[in-house]
Rosetta silent file (secondary structure, phi, psi, omega in degrees, C-alpha in Angstrom):
SEQUENCE: MIPNEWDVLPIEAIANVSSGGTPNRKENEYWGGNVPWVTTSEVQFNKIIGTKQKITQLGLKNSSAKLYPAGTILLAMYGQGKTRGQVAILGIEASTNQACAAIQLNKETCIDYYFYFLQSQYENIRNLSNSGGQKNLSGSLVKSLKVPIPPILEQIEIAKIISTWDQAIDTTKQLITNSKAQQKFLMQNLMTGKKRLQGFNDKWLEYRFNKIFDRIKIKNSINNSNVLTISGKDGLVSQKSYFKKIIASDNLEGYTLLQHGDFAYNKSYSNGYPYGAIKPLEKYAAGIVSSLYICFSLINPSKHNHDFFRHFFEGGYFNKEIYSIAQEGARNHGLLKCELY
SCORE:     score description
SCORE:     0.000 S_00000001
   1 L     0.000  119.172 -179.368   24.082   18.939  -11.109 S_00000001
   2 L   -78.601  130.754  177.635   25.603   20.347   -7.923 S_00000001
   3 L   -57.116  146.460 -178.517   26.462   24.090   -8.139 S_00000001
   4 L   -60.897  -28.460 -176.591   30.204   24.788   -8.258 S_00000001
   5 L   -75.286  -15.179 -178.546   29.954   26.943   -5.130 S_00000001
   6 L   -89.851  134.755  170.122   28.739   24.001   -3.049 S_00000001
   7 E   -76.952  155.095  172.504   31.190   21.611   -1.450 S_00000001
   8 E  -127.277  116.864 -174.140   30.499   17.868   -1.640 S_00000001
   9 E  -134.563  159.872  171.630   31.823   15.891    1.329 S_00000001
  10 E   -61.855  146.358 -175.425   31.261   12.567    3.106 S_00000001
  11 H   -62.564  -25.213  178.500   28.470   12.975    5.629 S_00000001
  12 H   -66.260  -14.068  177.333   30.866   12.152    8.475 S_00000001
  13 H   -74.099  -20.535 -178.608   32.526   15.522    7.763 S_00000001
  14 L  -123.293    5.811 -176.347   29.422   17.321    9.048 S_00000001
  15 E  -153.046  156.039  169.472   27.911   14.735   11.392 S_00000001
  16 E   -94.541  124.024 -177.518   28.652   12.085   13.961 S_00000001
  17 E  -113.623  125.428  178.727   27.431    8.714   12.673 S_00000001
  18 E  -146.823 -175.625  177.710   26.892    5.776   15.030 S_00000001
  19 E  -141.210  167.065 -175.927   24.421    2.974   15.666 S_00000001
  20 L   -96.427 -149.480 -178.984   22.480    1.554   18.571 S_00000001
  21 L  -165.282  174.922 -178.147   22.010   -1.873   20.048 S_00000001
  22 L  -119.966  119.529  175.311   19.582   -4.379   21.530 S_00000001
  23 L   -61.724  155.421  179.887   19.502   -5.200   25.240 S_00000001
  24 L   -57.351  120.193 -177.893   19.472   -8.880   26.146 S_00000001
  25 L   -66.498  -21.777 -177.717   15.938  -10.164   25.515 S_00000001
  26 L   -79.124  -13.633 -179.287   16.334  -12.730   28.290 S_00000001
  27 L   -96.212  100.345 -176.359   16.724  -10.014   30.913 S_00000001
  28 H   -59.669  -30.187 -177.748   13.185   -8.867   31.768 S_00000001
  29 H   -72.856   -5.613  177.905   14.487   -5.897   33.752 S_00000001
  30 H   -90.071  -11.436 -171.975   15.919   -4.443   30.518 S_00000001
  31 E  -122.315  153.270  176.945   12.506   -4.153   28.823 S_00000001
  32 E    83.096   22.861  178.655    9.254   -2.294   29.377 S_00000001
  33 E   -89.768 -145.108 -177.912   10.793    0.860   30.808 S_00000001
  34 E  -118.741   13.853  179.054   10.402    4.491   29.754 S_00000001
  35 E   -99.111  111.503  178.793   13.213    4.793   27.190 S_00000001
  36 E   -57.838  139.546 -177.059   11.846    4.769   23.611 S_00000001
  37 E  -131.339  112.208 -172.913   13.643    2.171   21.451 S_00000001
  38 E   -90.714  134.866  170.051   13.421    2.553   17.666 S_00000001
  39 L  -111.044  164.994 -175.678   13.589   -0.337   15.202 S_00000001
  40 H   -64.497  -22.484  178.703   13.983    0.030   11.435 S_00000001
  41 H   -65.076  -16.691  179.691   10.319   -0.877   10.875 S_00000001
  42 H   -97.589   -1.440  178.585    9.500    2.558   12.344 S_00000001
  43 L   -93.872   99.998 -170.731   11.885    4.406   10.009 S_00000001
  44 L  -140.863   51.551 -178.688    9.543    5.383    7.172 S_00000001
  45 L    53.409   49.699 -170.793   10.435    8.874    5.886 S_00000001
  46 E  -142.094  174.696  170.120    8.727   10.280    8.967 S_00000001
  47 E  -100.974  125.515 -176.994    9.161   12.082   12.266 S_00000001
  48 E   -91.533  117.720 -179.894    9.235    9.584   15.131 S_00000001
  49 L  -118.105    3.395  177.939    7.306   10.767   18.187 S_00000001
  50 L  -168.277  158.470 -179.507    6.716    7.390   19.791 S_00000001
  51 L  -131.061  153.878  179.251    7.937    3.789   19.613 S_00000001
  52 L   -70.145  -33.848 -177.331    6.320    0.378   19.886 S_00000001
  53 E  -119.011  150.697  177.163    8.958   -0.852   22.293 S_00000001
  54 E  -134.177  149.217  177.237   10.692    0.738   25.278 S_00000001
  55 E  -117.267  169.986  179.413   13.694   -0.279   27.327 S_00000001
  56 L   -94.912  168.119  175.221   14.765    0.549   30.845 S_00000001
  57 H   -60.904  -34.413  177.987   17.695    2.674   31.984 S_00000001
  58 H   -66.085  -40.953  177.444   19.327   -0.584   33.079 S_00000001
  59 H   -64.997  -38.157  177.901   18.880   -2.035   29.597 S_00000001
  60 H   -64.052  -43.102 -176.746   20.356    1.119   28.086 S_00000001
  61 H   -68.619  -35.285 -174.015   23.349    0.956   30.435 S_00000001
  62 L  -102.772   32.564  176.456   24.037   -2.730   29.860 S_00000001
  63 L  -150.434  177.817  177.728   23.896   -2.770   26.069 S_00000001
  64 L   -86.803    5.230  175.498   25.321   -0.933   23.087 S_00000001
  65 L   -64.613  146.212 -179.851   22.083    1.036   22.764 S_00000001
  66 L  -128.906  155.402  178.273   22.588    4.806   23.004 S_00000001
  67 L   -96.956  122.165 -177.969   20.268    7.672   23.774 S_00000001
  68 E  -110.506  144.863 -178.642   19.965   10.146   20.881 S_00000001
  69 L   -78.008  161.404  171.815   18.470   13.646   21.061 S_00000001
  70 L   -56.712  142.108 -177.954   15.481   14.923   19.105 S_00000001
  71 L   100.172  -10.850  175.588   16.651   16.056   15.680 S_00000001
  72 L   -70.325  134.991  175.386   18.840   13.014   15.073 S_00000001
  73 E   -90.565  130.297  177.178   18.369   11.572   11.590 S_00000001
  74 E  -106.620  136.608  177.298   17.987    7.782   11.518 S_00000001
  75 E  -124.426  126.118 -178.645   18.834    5.736    8.438 S_00000001
  76 E   -75.970  116.795 -179.284   17.755    2.082    8.186 S_00000001
  77 L   -84.471  -27.283  172.985   20.821    0.014    7.299 S_00000001
  78 L  -157.933  163.007 -175.599   18.863   -3.191    6.912 S_00000001
  79 L   160.735  175.562 -175.661   15.342   -4.483    7.287 S_00000001
  80 L   -73.598  145.789  171.581   12.479   -6.182    5.454 S_00000001
  81 L    57.017 -121.345 -174.679   11.308   -5.170    1.975 S_00000001
  82 L   -87.100    3.455 -172.543   11.689   -1.465    1.251 S_00000001
  83 L   -60.661  -48.180 -175.607   12.997   -0.605    4.721 S_00000001
  84 L   -54.849  125.457  178.856   16.721   -0.450    3.899 S_00000001
  85 L    98.012  -12.521  178.273   17.709    3.112    2.969 S_00000001
  86 L   -76.072  154.255 -178.040   14.661    4.840    4.468 S_00000001
  87 E  -127.386  161.607  176.820   15.212    7.738    6.867 S_00000001
  88 E  -151.366  162.189  174.028   13.391    9.395    9.760 S_00000001
  89 E  -113.182  134.932  174.354   13.916   12.279   12.179 S_00000001
  90 E   -73.734  123.933  173.612   13.655   11.769   15.908 S_00000001
  91 L   -95.058   -2.828 -179.398   10.991   14.042   17.339 S_00000001
  92 L  -139.603  166.663  170.889   11.825   12.758   20.813 S_00000001
  93 L   -74.481  129.653 -174.847   14.865   11.576   22.724 S_00000001
  94 E  -156.454  160.203  171.359   15.197    7.860   21.930 S_00000001
  95 E  -101.645  170.886 -179.942   17.495    4.880   21.619 S_00000001
  96 E  -139.895  166.939  171.741   17.719    2.615   18.573 S_00000001
  97 L   -85.401  179.040 -174.148   18.651   -0.902   17.626 S_00000001
  98 L   -74.168  -11.001  179.719   21.851   -1.749   15.749 S_00000001
  99 L   -82.983   -8.100  178.911   20.121   -1.691   12.359 S_00000001
 100 E  -100.625  129.759  168.613   19.669    2.100   12.558 S_00000001
 101 E   -90.436  126.701 -179.777   22.463    4.498   11.704 S_00000001
 102 E  -100.578  121.279 -175.973   22.057    7.619   13.847 S_00000001
 103 E  -110.604  108.128  179.281   23.261   10.805   12.135 S_00000001
 104 E  -102.700  104.168 -174.270   23.825   13.725   14.523 S_00000001
 105 E   -75.306  152.023  174.746   24.516   16.775   12.391 S_00000001
 106 L   -64.027  160.403 -178.194   26.752   19.658   13.371 S_00000001
 107 L   -65.689  -22.818 -176.320   25.098   22.857   14.574 S_00000001
 108 L   -85.001   19.505 -179.117   26.096   24.675   11.379 S_00000001
 109 L  -126.161  161.539  176.240   23.700   22.555    9.301 S_00000001
 110 L  -100.813  114.048 -176.468   19.955   22.436    8.665 S_00000001
 111 H   -58.056  -45.598 -177.011   18.578   19.085    9.820 S_00000001
 112 H   -62.110  -37.593  179.220   15.502   19.249    7.576 S_00000001
 113 H   -58.867  -47.662 -177.265   17.624   19.933    4.489 S_00000001
 114 H   -74.683  -27.015  172.373   19.676   16.765    5.004 S_00000001
 115 H   -62.434  -47.261  179.307   16.598   14.752    5.917 S_00000001
 116 H   -68.910  -36.135  179.188   15.032   15.696    2.576 S_00000001
 117 H   -63.321  -45.881 -179.867   18.324   15.180    0.740 S_00000001
 118 H   -64.841  -34.255  173.302   18.708   11.646    2.083 S_00000001
 119 H   -58.728  -44.522 -176.732   15.083   10.942    1.136 S_00000001
 120 H   -66.984  -19.639 -177.826   15.877   12.007   -2.425 S_00000001
 121 L  -100.922   15.878 -174.387   18.836    9.595   -2.488 S_00000001
 122 H   -50.118  -54.251 -177.402   16.839    6.559   -1.333 S_00000001
 123 H   -65.265  -40.980  178.837   17.449    4.382   -4.408 S_00000001
 124 H   -62.331  -40.884  179.592   21.104    5.405   -4.669 S_00000001
 125 H   -65.039  -41.846  178.417   21.672    4.587   -1.002 S_00000001
 126 H   -60.821  -37.231 -178.687   20.065    1.155   -1.402 S_00000001
 127 H   -71.605  -14.523  177.894   22.376    0.443   -4.327 S_00000001
 128 L   -81.117  -10.602 -172.132   25.416    1.134   -2.114 S_00000001
 129 L   -61.442  155.898 -178.723   24.603   -1.796    0.169 S_00000001
 130 L   -59.101  143.809  175.886   27.058   -4.644    0.609 S_00000001
 131 L   -77.889  161.462 -178.772   26.907   -7.416   -1.945 S_00000001
 132 L   135.390 -175.092 -177.749   26.017  -10.918   -0.818 S_00000001
 133 L   -61.416  -41.380  178.414   22.978  -13.019   -0.030 S_00000001
 134 L  -120.702  111.459 -176.374   21.432  -10.285    2.116 S_00000001
 135 L   -77.791  120.423  178.826   22.236   -6.773    0.979 S_00000001
 136 L  -129.603  158.849  168.053   22.778   -4.456    3.925 S_00000001
 137 L   -89.504  164.505  176.970   24.255   -1.058    4.550 S_00000001
 138 L  -131.981  165.765  178.460   27.028   -0.652    7.094 S_00000001
 139 H   -58.623  -39.427 -179.354   28.197    2.153    9.354 S_00000001
 140 H   -67.750  -36.887  177.169   31.231    2.760    7.152 S_00000001
 141 H   -65.668  -42.022  179.457   29.086    2.993    4.023 S_00000001
 142 H   -63.370  -43.239 -179.730   26.756    5.487    5.708 S_00000001
 143 H   -61.597  -29.928 -176.718   29.705    7.583    6.877 S_00000001
 144 L   -87.095   -2.460  179.972   31.050    7.712    3.333 S_00000001
 145 L   -57.478  127.280  179.257   27.788    8.992    1.796 S_00000001
 146 E   -82.989  130.474 -179.861   28.595   12.099   -0.233 S_00000001
 147 E  -130.735  146.682  176.140   26.362   15.074    0.563 S_00000001
 148 E   -75.910  153.253  179.634   26.284   18.637   -0.809 S_00000001
 149 E  -123.859   79.227  175.499   27.089   21.535    1.543 S_00000001
 150 L   -70.001  163.679  171.489   25.082   24.603    0.450 S_00000001
 151 L   -55.481  144.728 -173.012   25.374   27.824    2.495 S_00000001
 152 H   -56.474  -39.608 -179.719   23.345   27.422    5.682 S_00000001
 153 H   -65.687  -34.785  178.296   20.788   30.092    4.737 S_00000001
 154 H   -70.501  -38.313  175.405   20.218   28.354    1.415 S_00000001
 155 H   -56.181  -45.930 -177.770   19.793   25.017    3.213 S_00000001
 156 H   -63.503  -43.881 -178.243   17.105   26.568    5.400 S_00000001
 157 H   -67.304  -40.749  178.059   15.209   28.118    2.481 S_00000001
 158 H   -61.341  -45.366 -179.780   15.307   24.879    0.446 S_00000001
 159 H   -62.543  -37.410  178.877   14.004   22.914    3.437 S_00000001
 160 H   -62.217  -45.048 -178.660   11.188   25.450    3.958 S_00000001
 161 H   -62.934  -47.038 -179.244    9.988   25.096    0.372 S_00000001
 162 H   -65.247  -37.740  178.944   10.025   21.289    0.470 S_00000001
 163 H   -62.471  -38.649  177.706    8.323   21.312    3.876 S_00000001
 164 H   -60.476  -42.846  178.312    5.521   23.467    2.442 S_00000001
 165 H   -67.728  -37.249  176.534    4.942   20.890   -0.290 S_00000001
 166 H   -57.873  -45.755 -179.390    5.057   18.111    2.295 S_00000001
 167 H   -64.409  -38.785  178.841    2.302   19.818    4.266 S_00000001
 168 H   -64.455  -40.223  178.704    0.246   20.308    1.096 S_00000001
 169 H   -64.836  -44.262  179.024    0.595   16.593    0.263 S_00000001
 170 H   -61.221  -40.713  178.922   -0.441   15.597    3.798 S_00000001
 171 H   -64.003  -42.375  179.180   -3.468   17.895    3.580 S_00000001
 172 H   -63.789  -42.400  178.330   -4.439   16.405    0.205 S_00000001
 173 H   -60.400  -41.125  179.701   -4.094   12.857    1.564 S_00000001
 174 H   -66.675  -38.990  176.968   -6.346   13.743    4.484 S_00000001
 175 H   -62.171  -41.349  178.694   -8.913   15.281    2.130 S_00000001
 176 H   -64.320  -43.170  178.268   -8.880   12.112    0.030 S_00000001
 177 H   -60.139  -45.133  179.316   -9.302    9.965    3.162 S_00000001
 178 H   -64.109  -40.557 -179.639  -12.232   12.109    4.306 S_00000001
 179 H   -64.497  -40.030  178.667  -13.801   12.012    0.830 S_00000001
 180 H   -64.509  -38.564  178.859  -13.544    8.219    0.712 S_00000001
 181 H   -65.590  -40.911  178.501  -15.221    7.971    4.104 S_00000001
 182 H   -66.243  -40.494  178.487  -18.040   10.254    2.933 S_00000001
 183 H   -62.240  -42.814 -179.943  -18.401    8.266   -0.284 S_00000001
 184 H   -62.366  -42.542  178.986  -18.610    5.023    1.682 S_00000001
 185 H   -63.355  -43.140 -179.911  -21.281    6.454    3.965 S_00000001
 186 H   -63.897  -43.425  179.219  -23.254    7.745    0.977 S_00000001
 187 H   -61.659  -43.579 -178.828  -22.994    4.399   -0.830 S_00000001
 188 H   -59.395  -33.264 -178.844  -24.162    2.490    2.239 S_00000001
 189 H   -85.609  -41.680 -177.303  -27.274    4.624    2.378 S_00000001
 190 H   -75.518  -42.492 -174.832  -28.062    4.999   -1.326 S_00000001
 191 L   -70.826  -19.298 -179.408  -27.257    1.475   -2.485 S_00000001
 192 L  -106.363    0.025  178.444  -29.475   -0.097    0.161 S_00000001
 193 L    80.242    6.202  178.078  -32.375    2.368   -0.119 S_00000001
 194 L   -65.700  -31.393  176.038  -31.901    3.733    3.410 S_00000001
 195 L  -120.994  127.351 -179.435  -31.667    7.163    1.819 S_00000001
 196 L  -104.775  144.033  176.462  -33.867    7.982   -1.177 S_00000001
 197 L   -75.561  148.913 -178.986  -33.157   10.642   -3.760 S_00000001
 198 L   -60.303  132.230  178.236  -35.639   13.468   -4.078 S_00000001
 199 L    93.823   -4.776  179.365  -38.409   12.656   -6.506 S_00000001
 200 L  -115.271  109.817 -176.286  -38.002    8.850   -6.249 S_00000001
 201 L  -125.578   -4.263 -178.541  -40.672    7.223   -4.120 S_00000001
 202 L   -64.166  147.228 -179.964  -41.480    3.957   -5.914 S_00000001
 203 L   -68.014  137.226  175.558  -41.040    0.780   -3.887 S_00000001
 204 L   -73.554  139.148 -179.568  -37.832   -1.169   -4.537 S_00000001
 205 L  -102.537  155.635  177.986  -38.475   -4.608   -5.990 S_00000001
 206 L  -114.991  128.371 -178.051  -36.643   -7.849   -5.262 S_00000001
 207 E  -126.633  155.716  167.945  -35.733  -10.176   -8.119 S_00000001
 208 E   -67.248  146.471 -179.621  -33.921  -13.431   -8.561 S_00000001
 209 H   -54.278  -41.000 -175.838  -30.421  -12.901   -9.935 S_00000001
 210 H   -76.252    0.769  171.897  -31.278  -14.871  -13.086 S_00000001
 211 H   -90.242  -16.556 -179.389  -34.120  -12.456  -13.863 S_00000001
 212 H  -106.406  -33.576 -174.747  -31.593   -9.607  -14.207 S_00000001
 213 E  -123.778  148.076  172.530  -28.515  -11.438  -15.494 S_00000001
 214 E  -104.464  137.778  174.351  -27.781  -14.157  -18.020 S_00000001
 215 E   -71.257  133.958  178.450  -25.023  -16.676  -17.399 S_00000001
 216 L   -94.846  122.474  179.345  -22.299  -16.427  -20.052 S_00000001
 217 L  -127.137   17.633 -177.682  -21.171  -19.796  -21.358 S_00000001
 218 L   -71.708  122.493 -179.602  -19.673  -18.738  -24.696 S_00000001
 219 E   -85.507  167.203 -173.913  -16.413  -20.578  -25.250 S_00000001
 220 L   -82.737   69.862 -178.586  -13.353  -19.138  -26.954 S_00000001
 221 L   -81.125  -11.320 -177.548  -14.051  -20.329  -30.469 S_00000001
 222 L   -98.433    7.997  176.641  -12.442  -17.226  -32.036 S_00000001
 223 L    61.764   39.910  174.720   -9.004  -17.970  -30.538 S_00000001
 224 L   -67.555  133.941 -176.122   -8.877  -14.817  -28.387 S_00000001
 225 L  -110.229    8.161 -179.342   -5.512  -14.766  -26.559 S_00000001
 226 L   -85.032   82.111 -177.230   -6.218  -11.959  -24.064 S_00000001
 227 E   -75.735  127.946 -175.246   -6.246  -14.102  -20.913 S_00000001
 228 E  -109.890  156.503  171.704   -7.672  -12.162  -17.960 S_00000001
 229 E  -137.033  158.109  179.859   -7.455  -12.457  -14.211 S_00000001
 230 E   -96.190  124.625  173.371   -9.360  -10.665  -11.456 S_00000001
 231 E  -111.528  131.386  179.481   -7.445   -8.213   -9.294 S_00000001
 232 L   -56.814  -38.522 -176.968   -9.236   -6.703   -6.307 S_00000001
 233 L   -81.711  -42.430 -170.183   -7.588   -3.353   -6.983 S_00000001
 234 L  -106.333   -2.501  179.050   -7.508   -3.269  -10.798 S_00000001
 235 E    79.780 -149.592  178.062  -10.488   -5.381  -11.815 S_00000001
 236 E   -78.614  114.311 -176.742  -10.272   -7.691  -14.827 S_00000001
 237 E  -129.804  158.875  178.718   -6.747   -7.285  -16.147 S_00000001
 238 E   -65.411  132.872  176.399   -4.516   -9.066  -18.596 S_00000001
 239 H   -58.047  -37.304 -176.271   -2.505  -11.881  -17.045 S_00000001
 240 H   -63.309  -41.546 -179.772    0.467  -10.803  -19.117 S_00000001
 241 H   -79.857  -29.579 -176.081    0.518   -7.288  -17.653 S_00000001
 242 H   -81.132  -47.090 -177.830   -0.448   -8.369  -14.123 S_00000001
 243 H   -98.962   -5.775 -175.213    1.845  -11.380  -13.659 S_00000001
 244 L    66.476   17.164  176.372    4.368  -10.401  -16.367 S_00000001
 245 L  -167.162  165.469  175.679    3.641  -13.787  -17.920 S_00000001
 246 L   -96.244  124.585 -179.579    0.773  -16.004  -19.074 S_00000001
 247 L  -108.687   10.153  179.083   -0.116  -18.691  -16.528 S_00000001
 248 L   -79.260  167.223  177.265   -3.028  -20.140  -18.537 S_00000001
 249 L   -71.444  163.147 -178.555   -2.949  -23.513  -20.226 S_00000001
 250 L   -66.293  -36.243 -179.858   -1.719  -23.798  -23.815 S_00000001
 251 L   -91.887  113.661 -175.534   -5.193  -24.725  -25.075 S_00000001
 252 L  -102.508    7.371 -176.577   -7.518  -21.725  -24.589 S_00000001
 253 L   -64.298  -31.140 -177.485  -10.578  -23.110  -26.383 S_00000001
 254 L   -83.378   -1.002  179.603  -12.298  -24.035  -23.114 S_00000001
 255 L   -76.372  154.668 -179.422  -11.998  -20.530  -21.690 S_00000001
 256 E   -86.241  133.923 -178.651  -15.058  -18.295  -21.421 S_00000001
 257 E   -91.721  125.189  178.326  -15.224  -15.376  -23.851 S_00000001
 258 E  -112.320  146.588  173.008  -16.183  -11.998  -22.361 S_00000001
 259 E  -109.976  163.199 -178.913  -17.170   -8.781  -24.083 S_00000001
 260 L   -52.855  128.589  179.564  -16.782   -5.253  -22.730 S_00000001
 261 L    97.937  -18.388  178.310  -19.186   -4.724  -19.798 S_00000001
 262 L   -67.336  152.376  179.552  -19.637   -8.407  -18.961 S_00000001
 263 E  -103.254  149.564  173.859  -19.159   -9.411  -15.316 S_00000001
 264 E  -134.202  141.649 -179.688  -16.960  -12.178  -13.925 S_00000001
 265 E  -118.446  121.817  174.320  -16.999  -13.631  -10.410 S_00000001
 266 E  -105.997  115.387 -172.498  -13.935  -15.209   -8.826 S_00000001
 267 L   -75.746   -7.808 -178.223  -15.023  -17.037   -5.693 S_00000001
 268 L   -69.784  142.453  177.368  -11.529  -17.083   -4.170 S_00000001
 269 L   -66.514  140.632  169.358  -10.945  -14.932   -1.082 S_00000001
 270 E  -146.387  164.988 -175.715   -8.789  -11.822   -1.496 S_00000001
 271 L   -56.948  120.332 -178.784   -8.082   -8.813    0.696 S_00000001
 272 L    89.560   -6.292 -178.435  -11.304   -6.805    1.014 S_00000001
 273 E  -131.911   77.615 -174.200  -13.357   -9.490   -0.747 S_00000001
 274 L   -63.673  -23.473 -179.494  -14.193  -12.190    1.831 S_00000001
 275 L  -116.601   21.916 -178.609  -16.578  -14.014   -0.526 S_00000001
 276 L    94.476  166.877 -175.651  -14.717  -13.350   -3.759 S_00000001
 277 E  -114.636  140.317  173.026  -14.783  -10.437   -6.189 S_00000001
 278 E  -112.016  121.447 -176.174  -17.233   -9.547   -8.969 S_00000001
 279 E  -133.065  143.141  174.459  -15.702   -7.283  -11.601 S_00000001
 280 E   -88.429  154.241  174.621  -16.849   -5.979  -14.996 S_00000001
 281 L   -81.365  113.045 -175.526  -14.634   -6.061  -18.067 S_00000001
 282 L  -122.238  -27.936 -171.978  -13.758   -2.392  -18.612 S_00000001
 283 L   -84.302  -18.393 -174.523  -10.178   -2.175  -19.870 S_00000001
 284 L  -134.667  158.736  177.359  -10.562   -4.238  -23.057 S_00000001
 285 L   -71.003  -31.918 -179.753  -13.091   -4.832  -25.824 S_00000001
 286 E  -158.815  163.849  177.969  -12.911   -8.581  -25.184 S_00000001
 287 E  -174.546  174.708 -178.370  -10.980  -11.189  -23.254 S_00000001
 288 E  -128.254  149.167  178.462  -11.131  -14.716  -21.910 S_00000001
 289 E  -131.939  160.186  176.922  -11.225  -16.157  -18.399 S_00000001
 290 L   -58.317  149.858  178.596  -10.877  -19.590  -16.861 S_00000001
 291 L   -67.819   -8.223  176.198  -14.037  -21.686  -16.746 S_00000001
 292 L   -73.515  -18.878  177.281  -13.676  -21.547  -12.948 S_00000001
 293 L   -80.875  144.688  172.673  -15.025  -18.004  -13.092 S_00000001
 294 E   -95.223  120.645 -174.593  -18.785  -17.425  -13.083 S_00000001
 295 E  -116.974  143.876 -178.259  -19.565  -14.948  -15.864 S_00000001
 296 E  -157.555  162.285  179.147  -22.786  -13.078  -16.556 S_00000001
 297 E  -141.550  159.660  178.655  -24.239  -10.027  -18.303 S_00000001
 298 E   -64.095  135.276  176.512  -27.350   -7.880  -17.993 S_00000001
 299 L   -69.756  -42.008 -176.507  -30.354   -9.307  -19.798 S_00000001
 300 L  -134.091   86.705 -178.020  -31.785   -5.858  -20.514 S_00000001
 301 L   -60.620  -23.500  179.906  -29.184   -3.029  -20.229 S_00000001
 302 L   -78.044  -18.283 -179.171  -31.810   -0.446  -21.161 S_00000001
 303 L  -100.058  -31.877 -178.071  -33.916   -1.440  -18.169 S_00000001
 304 L  -123.713  130.729 -172.388  -31.189   -2.085  -15.587 S_00000001
 305 L   -80.754  125.305 -178.517  -28.186    0.195  -15.157 S_00000001
 306 H   -61.502  -45.440 -176.971  -24.776   -1.427  -15.515 S_00000001
 307 H   -65.483  -33.678  176.969  -22.969    1.112  -13.294 S_00000001
 308 H   -58.569  -47.269 -177.906  -25.491    0.661  -10.490 S_00000001
 309 H   -73.050  -29.187  175.058  -24.708   -3.034  -10.300 S_00000001
 310 H   -59.901  -47.088  177.684  -20.980   -2.409  -10.671 S_00000001
 311 H   -69.294  -35.550 -179.473  -21.108   -0.291   -7.501 S_00000001
 312 H   -60.647  -47.484  179.493  -23.542   -2.722   -5.877 S_00000001
 313 H   -69.867  -44.116 -176.628  -21.131   -5.628   -6.273 S_00000001
 314 H   -64.215  -33.891 -179.831  -18.016   -3.592   -5.477 S_00000001
 315 L   -76.409   -4.639  178.365  -19.554   -2.239   -2.279 S_00000001
 316 L    81.125   15.058 -176.344  -20.127   -5.772   -0.984 S_00000001
 317 L   -77.351   -6.471  176.867  -23.920   -5.412   -0.889 S_00000001
 318 L  -100.387   -1.872 -174.966  -24.283   -8.797   -2.554 S_00000001
 319 H   -61.920  -36.394 -179.019  -22.104  -10.562    0.019 S_00000001
 320 H   -59.501  -42.109 -179.565  -25.044  -11.595    2.183 S_00000001
 321 H   -69.505  -42.468  179.139  -26.552  -13.544   -0.687 S_00000001
 322 H   -63.313  -39.712 -179.565  -23.227  -15.104   -1.680 S_00000001
 323 H   -59.211  -41.084 -176.918  -22.604  -16.048    1.952 S_00000001
 324 H   -63.046  -37.115  179.280  -25.906  -17.919    2.140 S_00000001
 325 H   -85.350  -24.982  176.638  -25.010  -20.157   -0.803 S_00000001
 326 H   -64.886  -36.489  178.906  -21.363  -20.430    0.222 S_00000001
 327 L   -63.500  -27.217  179.845  -22.541  -22.004    3.468 S_00000001
 328 L   -85.547   -3.454  179.717  -24.315  -24.632    1.391 S_00000001
 329 L    72.637   23.822 -176.912  -21.077  -25.406   -0.443 S_00000001
 330 L  -133.760   48.455 -174.492  -22.628  -24.529   -3.788 S_00000001
 331 H   -64.880  -31.792 -179.312  -21.300  -21.065   -4.555 S_00000001
 332 H   -69.064  -55.182 -171.304  -20.882  -21.864   -8.240 S_00000001
 333 H   -81.368  -21.060 -176.281  -24.255  -23.294   -9.062 S_00000001
 334 H   -89.931   -7.477 -173.792  -26.323  -21.283   -6.596 S_00000001
 335 H   -57.165  -43.019 -175.027  -25.237  -17.803   -7.664 S_00000001
 336 H   -74.635   -1.883  177.204  -28.008  -17.322  -10.190 S_00000001
 337 H   -99.463    0.242 -178.471  -30.624  -18.138   -7.542 S_00000001
 338 L   -70.269  161.224  179.288  -29.639  -15.215   -5.317 S_00000001
 339 E   -93.501  143.693  174.451  -31.941  -12.291   -4.652 S_00000001
 340 E  -126.204  151.052  179.890  -31.329   -8.762   -5.997 S_00000001
 341 L   -99.037    0.000    0.000  -33.064   -5.526   -5.024 S_00000001
């Protein structure tokens, strides 16, 4: 709810809105210069301090591209995926392509306030796009965007508060990134025995996989309908929730029945899992998977720790063994002959 004291006007009432252009790609002398040239792929709710591509002064002169000052707000009018509707602030003087709307605010406004406001209106702005096969924004639509006009001092204070939270979020993200790097380093050392915990000096033993795990071959005789799939990010998840539909066959009797804690191996490549993913069933008490999955469980859970092997598989420390049998073209049948530490 906008306060009664605030005006609400089209953004063109407080800003000059225009767009850039693209120099002729066939003219080599127009490209590779020192003029930054922004495309919508670089407009990502961010401050732009550099660009992937640059044009020359000649390219700028002989095209509809324009040079915009630092502080100009850019709004992506069209682009791939989530690009349309995203905004950025120029931290440098730069030109843009025709897919960017450049919003140069009047001096009596706070740039950061309107940058944050347009961010908050992302979904609404996307919904304003032209109808048709490819939904795009246009210069006229951008100019007509309604924006609130708080008193300038209030704009500044609002922007300061949001900026403080932005900085806190960035700091938290960096802390998480650093923590993940430390965790990865620790795992690499602990899971392979390069670093031993104090008080543990016994020699690590090497066993065949089938001495630690039993292959699960129990078929779905109880008519369980919780069909699972392996997601690299989410583990063993319901097909219905993951794909929004069931893609299994109508007859589920031949599927393998898993209980909570059982492991399943999908040999198919996925991002981060070059030799396939091994995941335990954690989200459900039971479920079923295609017979194409290799399923197994600990023979003696009181002797071998389930979580240790969960991390062992997830960290990729079993990849070397899988690779050796994958090279033989027998990844399915050779898995239980692999070595474990």
